[in-house]
C-alpha positions in Angstrom: 16.1 34.4 6.4 16.5 33.7 2.7 16.0 30.0 1.7 18.6 28.3 -0.3 18.2 26.7 -3.7 17.9 23.2 -2.2 15.2 24.4 0.2 13.3 26.0 -2.6 13.1 22.6 -4.3 13.1 20.2 -1.4 10.1 21.6 0.6 7.6 22.0 -2.2 8.4 18.6 -3.7 8.2 16.9 -0.4 4.9 18.7 0.5 3.4 17.8 -2.8 4.4 14.1 -2.3 3.1 14.1 1.2 -0.3 15.5 0.3 -0.6 13.2 -2.8 0.2 10.1 -0.7 -2.2 11.1 2.0 -5.0 11.4 -0.6 -3.9 8.2 -2.3 -4.0 6.2 0.9 -7.8 6.0 0.6 -7.5 4.3 -2.8 -4.3 2.3 -2.7 -3.8 1.8 1.0 -0.4 0.4 2.0 1.3 1.4 -1.2 1.0 5.1 -0.2 3.0 4.7 3.0 6.4 4.9 1.4 5.8 8.1 -0.6 4.1 9.6 2.5 7.2 8.8 4.6 9.6 10.2 2.0 7.5 13.4 1.8 7.5 13.7 5.6 11.2 13.1 5.9 11.9 15.7 3.1 9.7 18.3 4.8 11.5 17.6 8.1 14.9 17.9 6.5 13.9 21.2 4.8 12.7 22.6 8.1 15.9 21.6 9.9 17.9 23.4 7.2 15.8 26.6 7.7 16.9 28.1 11.0 16.1 31.5 12.6 19.1 33.1 14.2 17.6 36.3 15.4 16.5 37.5 18.8 12.8 37.8 18.2 11.2 35.4 20.7 7.9 35.2 18.7 9.8 34.2 15.5 11.8 31.6 17.4 8.6 30.1 18.7 7.1 30.0 15.3 10.1 28.4 13.7 10.1 25.7 16.5 6.4 25.1 15.9 7.2 24.7 12.2 9.8 22.1 12.9 7.5 20.4 15.4 4.8 20.1 12.9 7.2 18.4 10.5 8.1 15.9 13.3 4.3 15.2 13.6 4.2 14.4 9.9 7.0 11.9 10.5 5.1 10.4 13.4 2.0 10.2 11.2 4.0 8.3 8.6 5.1 5.9 11.4 1.5 5.4 12.5 0.4 4.9 8.9 3.0 2.1 8.5 2.6 0.6 12.0 -1.2 0.5 12.5 -2.4 0.5 8.9 -5.6 2.2 9.9 -6.6 5.8 10.0 -5.0 6.8 13.3 -2.4 8.8 11.5 -5.0 11.2 10.2 -5.2 13.0 13.6 -1.5 13.8 13.6 -1.7 14.8 10.0 -4.5 17.3 10.7 -2.7 18.8 13.7 0.5 19.1 11.7 -1.3 20.7 8.8 -3.0 23.2 11.1 0.4 24.1 12.6 1.9 24.5 9.1 -0.8 26.8 8.0 -0.6 28.8 11.2 3.2 29.3 10.9 2.9 30.0 7.1 0.6 32.9 7.9 2.4 34.4 10.9 6.1 33.9 10.1 6.0 36.4 7.1 4.0 38.9 9.3 6.6 38.8 12.1 9.5 39.0 9.7 7.9 42.0 8.1 7.5 43.6 11.5 11.1 42.9 12.4 12.3 44.6 9.2 10.5 47.8 9.9 
């Protein structure tokens, strides 16, 4: 599925903001919560706009995992705000691992589907 212009801008900007805020949390603490939450919400919105409408079960699963990982980023933002400690890092790492996994396997499966 071809992404739209808004998705091409929204996802990379949100991902950059999310990663920058996660790195900045060690230095500025509580002030990094809002940019992290905005980045997480932007990534979640971008993932909700990107839907798979085909019949390939594996691709459906991968797209759902991608959306779930974005929900984990939102949950990590909530933990970052609520607890103020480093509990959010566990969710952040799990969500990042899922994002990397889906970023590798979605293009492979889409290529298989085309051929």
